[in-house]
C-alpha positions in Angstrom: 1.4 -23.2 6.9 -1.7 -24.9 5.5 -5.2 -23.6 4.3 -7.7 -25.8 6.1 -11.3 -25.9 5.4 -11.6 -23.8 2.9 -12.4 -26.2 0.1 -15.8 -25.2 -1.2 -15.6 -24.8 -4.8 -16.6 -21.3 -4.3 -13.6 -20.3 -1.8 -11.2 -22.3 -3.9 -12.5 -20.4 -6.7 -12.1 -17.5 -4.5 -8.6 -17.6 -3.6 -7.4 -18.1 -7.0 -8.7 -15.2 -8.4 -6.8 -13.3 -5.4 -3.7 -14.9 -6.5 -3.9 -13.7 -10.3 -4.7 -10.1 -8.7 -1.6 -10.4 -6.7 -2.7 -7.0 -4.5 -1.1 -6.3 -1.2 -3.4 -5.6 2.1 -2.5 -4.6 5.3 -3.3 -6.3 8.7 -3.2 -3.5 11.1 -4.2 -6.1 13.9 -1.4 -8.9 13.1 0.4 -7.7 16.5 -3.2 -7.9 18.2 -4.6 -11.2 17.4 -2.9 -14.6 16.7 -5.9 -15.4 13.4 -5.1 -12.0 12.0 -1.3 -12.9 12.0 -1.8 -16.9 10.8 -3.9 -15.4 8.2 -2.0 -13.3 7.4 1.0 -15.8 7.2 -1.0 -18.1 5.3 -1.7 -15.5 2.5 1.9 -14.6 2.5 2.8 -18.3 1.9 0.4 -19.4 -0.4 0.4 -16.0 -2.4 -3.2 -15.0 -2.2 -2.1 -11.5 -1.4 1.1 -9.4 -0.8 0.7 -9.1 3.0 1.7 -6.6 5.4 1.7 -6.5 9.1 1.2 -4.1 11.7 2.8 -4.4 15.0 4.1 -2.4 18.1 6.5 -5.0 19.0 7.8 -8.5 18.7 5.8 -10.3 20.9 3.2 -12.4 18.0 6.8 -12.3 15.5 8.7 -14.4 18.1 5.9 -16.7 18.7 5.3 -17.5 14.8 8.4 -16.9 13.4 7.9 -14.8 10.8 9.9 -14.1 8.3 9.7 -11.4 5.9 10.0 -11.9 1.8 8.7 -10.6 -1.6 5.1 -11.7 -0.1 5.2 -10.7 3.7 6.6 -7.5 5.0 6.5 -6.2 8.5 5.6 -2.9 9.8 6.2 -1.4 13.3 3.9 1.3 13.6 6.3 3.1 16.5 9.9 3.1 14.6 8.6 3.3 10.9 10.3 5.8 8.8 6.9 6.2 7.3 5.9 8.3 10.6 6.6 11.7 9.3 5.1 11.1 5.8 1.7 9.6 7.4 1.7 12.3 10.0 1.9 15.1 7.5 -0.6 13.3 4.8 -2.9 13.0 7.5 -2.4 16.0 9.4 -3.1 18.3 5.7 -6.0 15.5 5.1 -7.9 16.8 8.8 -6.6 19.7 9.8 -10.0 21.8 8.2 -11.4 19.4 11.1 -9.1 20.9 14.0 -6.4 18.3 13.4 -3.5 19.5 15.0 0.5 17.9 13.9 0.8 16.5 16.9 -2.6 15.1 16.6 -2.0 13.4 13.2 0.9 12.2 15.2 -1.0 10.9 18.2 -3.5 9.0 15.5 -1.0 7.1 13.9 -0.6 5.2 16.9 -3.6 3.3 16.9 -3.3 0.7 13.8 -6.6 1.6 12.1 -5.5 4.8 11.2 -1.9 4.0 10.3 -2.9 1.0 7.9 -5.8 3.5 6.6 -3.0 6.2 5.9 -1.1 3.6 3.9 -4.5 2.7 1.9 -5.1 6.4 0.8 -1.8 7.0 -0.4 -1.6 3.8 -2.1 1.0 2.4 0.1 -1.0 -0.8 0.0 -4.1 -1.5 -2.2 -6.7 -2.7 0.9 -6.7 -3.3 4.3 -9.0 -6.4 6.4 -9.3 -5.1 10.0 -11.8 -5.8 13.1 -10.9 -9.0 14.9 -9.6 -6.7 17.6 -11.9 -3.2 17.3 -15.5 -2.5 16.3 -16.8 -2.0 13.4 -17.1 1.5 14.9 -13.8 1.7 15.7 -12.5 -0.2 12.1 -14.2 1.9 9.9 -14.4 5.6 11.5 -10.9 6.4 9.9 -12.1 4.7 6.5 -15.0 7.0 6.7 -13.0 10.2 7.6 -9.9 9.9 5.4 -10.9 7.1 2.0 -14.4 7.9 2.0 -17.0 7.0 -0.7 -16.1 6.9 -4.4 -18.2 10.1 -5.0 -20.1 12.5 -2.2 -22.8 10.9 -3.1 -21.9 7.2 -2.1 -23.5 5.5 0.4 -21.1 2.9 2.1 -22.6 -0.2 2.8 -21.8 -3.9 3.3 -22.9 -7.2 2.8 -22.4 -10.9 3.4 -21.1 -13.8 1.3 -22.8 -16.9 2.9 -22.0 -20.3 1.7 -23.5 -23.6 1.9 -22.7 -27.1 1.3 -26.5 -27.6 -0.7 -26.0 -26.5 -4.3 -29.7 -25.8 -4.7 -29.8 -22.8 -2.1 -29.1 -19.1 -4.0 -26.7 -19.3 -6.8 -25.0 -22.9 -6.7 -25.2 -22.7 -3.0 -23.9 -19.2 -2.5 -26.4 -15.9 -0.8 -25.5 -12.2 -1.0 -26.9 -10.2 1.7 -27.0 -6.6 2.5 -26.8 -4.6 4.7 -26.0 -6.3 7.7 -23.2 -4.1 9.5 -23.6 -0.7 9.2 -27.1 1.4 8.2 -29.0 1.3 11.0 -32.3 2.2 9.2 -31.8 3.0 5.3 -34.4 5.1 3.6 -35.8 3.9 0.3 -33.4 5.8 -1.5 -30.5 4.5 0.5 -32.1 0.7 -0.2 -32.0 1.2 -3.8 -28.3 2.2 -3.6 -27.9 -0.9 -1.5 -29.2 -3.0 -3.7 -27.4 -1.7 -6.9 -24.4 -2.1 -5.0 -24.8 -5.7 -3.6 -25.7 -6.6 -7.6 -22.3 -5.2 -8.8 -20.2 -6.6 -5.8 -22.5 -10.2 -6.5 -21.6 -10.3 -10.0 -17.9 -9.0 -9.8 -16.5 -10.7 -6.2 -19.1 -13.6 -6.2 -19.1 -14.9 -9.8 -23.4 -14.4 -9.8 -24.2 -14.6 -13.3 -27.7 -14.5 -12.9 -28.5 -12.2 -9.7 -31.9 -12.2 -8.6 -32.7 -9.7 -5.8 -35.6 -10.1 -3.4 -36.6 -7.2 -1.2 -37.3 -8.5 2.0 -39.9 -7.8 4.4 -43.0 -9.0 6.9 -45.1 -8.3 4.1 -45.3 -9.6 0.4 -46.2 -6.9 -2.4 -49.3 -5.6 -0.3 -50.1 -8.2 2.3 -49.6 -6.2 5.3 -49.2 -2.2 6.0 -46.8 -0.3 8.2 -43.8 2.1 7.7 -40.8 -0.3 6.9 -43.4 -2.2 4.3 -44.1 0.9 2.6 -40.1 2.2 2.8 -38.9 -1.2 1.3 -42.1 -1.2 -1.9 -41.3 2.3 -2.2 -37.6 1.2 -2.6 -38.5 -1.6 -5.3 -40.2 1.2 -7.0 -36.9 2.8 -7.2 -34.7 0.3 -8.8 -37.3 -0.8 -11.6 -37.9 2.8 -12.0 -34.1 3.2 -12.7 -33.1 0.1 -13.9 -36.1 -1.8 -15.5 -33.4 -4.8 -16.5 -32.8 -5.8 -12.7 -34.1 -8.8 -11.4 -35.8 -7.5 -8.3 -39.2 -7.5 -6.4 -40.4 -6.5 -3.0 -41.7 -6.1 -0.6 -41.3 -9.9 0.1 -41.2 -12.2 3.2 -38.1 -14.4 3.2 -40.0 -17.6 2.1 -41.4 -16.1 -0.7 -37.7 -14.8 -1.8 -36.5 -18.5 -1.4 -39.0 -20.8 -2.2 -40.7 -21.6 -5.6 -44.1 -23.1 -4.4 -44.5 -20.1 -1.6 -43.8 -17.4 -4.4 -46.2 -19.1 -6.2 -48.8 -18.5 -4.2 -48.1 -15.2 -2.5 -46.4 -13.9 -5.9 -47.1 -15.8 -8.7 -46.1 -13.4 -11.2 -43.1 -12.1 -9.7 -39.6 -12.2 -11.7 -38.0 -13.6 -8.6 -39.8 -16.8 -8.3 -38.7 -18.2 -5.1 -35.4 -18.5 -6.6 -33.7 -15.1 -4.8 -30.0 -15.0 -4.7 -29.7 -11.9 -3.4 -31.1 -11.2 -0.2 -31.6 -7.2 0.6 -33.1 -6.5 4.7 -35.0 -3.6 5.6 -32.6 -2.8 8.2 -29.5 -3.3 10.5 -31.0 -5.0 13.0 -33.2 -7.7 10.3 -29.9 -8.2 8.6 -27.8 -8.5 11.5 -29.8 -11.3 13.4 -30.5 -13.1 10.1 -26.5 -13.8 9.3 -26.2 -14.7 12.2 -29.2 -17.3 12.2 -28.3 -18.0 9.3 -24.3 -18.8 9.6 -25.4 -20.7 13.3 -27.9 -22.8 13.1 -28.0 -23.5 9.3 -24.0 -24.0 8.9 -23.6 -21.8 6.5 -20.0 -20.3 5.9 -19.6 -16.9 6.7 -17.6 -13.7 4.5 -18.3 -10.5 5.7 -19.7 -8.1 6.6 -18.1 -6.7 3.5 -17.8 -2.8 2.8 -19.1 -1.5 -0.6 -18.8 2.2 -1.9 -15.6 3.1 -0.4 -13.0 4.8 -2.7 -10.5 2.2 -1.8 -11.4 -1.2 -0.1 -11.5 -1.0 3.5 -13.4 -4.2 5.3 -14.3 -5.1 9.1 -14.4 -8.4 10.1 -15.8 -10.0 12.9 -14.8 -9.9 16.2 -15.1 -13.6 16.5 -13.2 -14.5 13.2 -11.0 -17.4 12.8 -8.1 -17.3 10.7 -10.2 -19.0 8.2 -12.7 -16.1 8.0 -9.8 -13.6 8.1 -7.6 -15.1 5.1 -11.5 -15.7 3.1 -11.9 -11.5 3.6 -8.1 -11.2 2.7 -9.0 -12.5 -0.8 -12.0 -10.3 -1.2 -10.6 -7.3 -0.3 -8.0 -8.1 -2.9 -10.7 -8.6 -5.5 -12.7 -5.4 -5.1 -9.0 -3.6 -5.9 -9.5 -2.1 -8.9 
């Protein structure tokens, strides 16, 4: 199966790096969604990752004439030999929360729980879902089972936005956060979102000069209000903890990305209108903004990509096409340690 539409330099490099990493990714919705099935088949055929397709019947397997191989495996969640192992492990993990063995068996009828348990037990390296399930239903099992890297870890998300115009961001690429999870993060949480997003931008997007704008309706005190103050305080915390970060805030969007505007509104800012990482003050502004950039400005969009989990679990937009899912598979592979 051909890979069409993934032709930007960033995407080609992304797929090549994923091939070199050669991780195993489970797709819980393969039996439910044609785009997931197509993306999984393409990822396996082109060895972007080793793929496990979860199904509960053979309808889509027959439709696409799926053939198992070294890079493609099919697991029927209703009959799999893994069920006893996963049931017992899930029961032991959640029994203190009141889960019974029968309850664990019932949860594993949900492919999201089945896939998440495979990740938890190391049977696969990561999971990509959300084409059929909501973000809440996709990430709830991960929040219950995988959890954060530490007890203090905040789970957040970021978007990679790709333009054909190389003058934007980092060679045409921006990283945006948090656009998918945290409704109204505190200053402390914004600090962690910033640090995690910079790490992701370097590790996954290949940024060599991460430059962060902490976005607001105000630029460095030009307006007041609780949200502006929150972002201003977050920036102070970031600079205090890591003075080497190239970061500023609070900043309006035009100050963040247009050098001439930044020169007027924030002439001494280290960002200098060249931000390539944009941190939003809340979920509403982040989610609305990335969709506007995607739909009106024509940026390709990868994400939301979760960060902070102990093992990589990622959520898709329910409008995701096969190319978007394939990119998410590659990203998830690169998140695997």
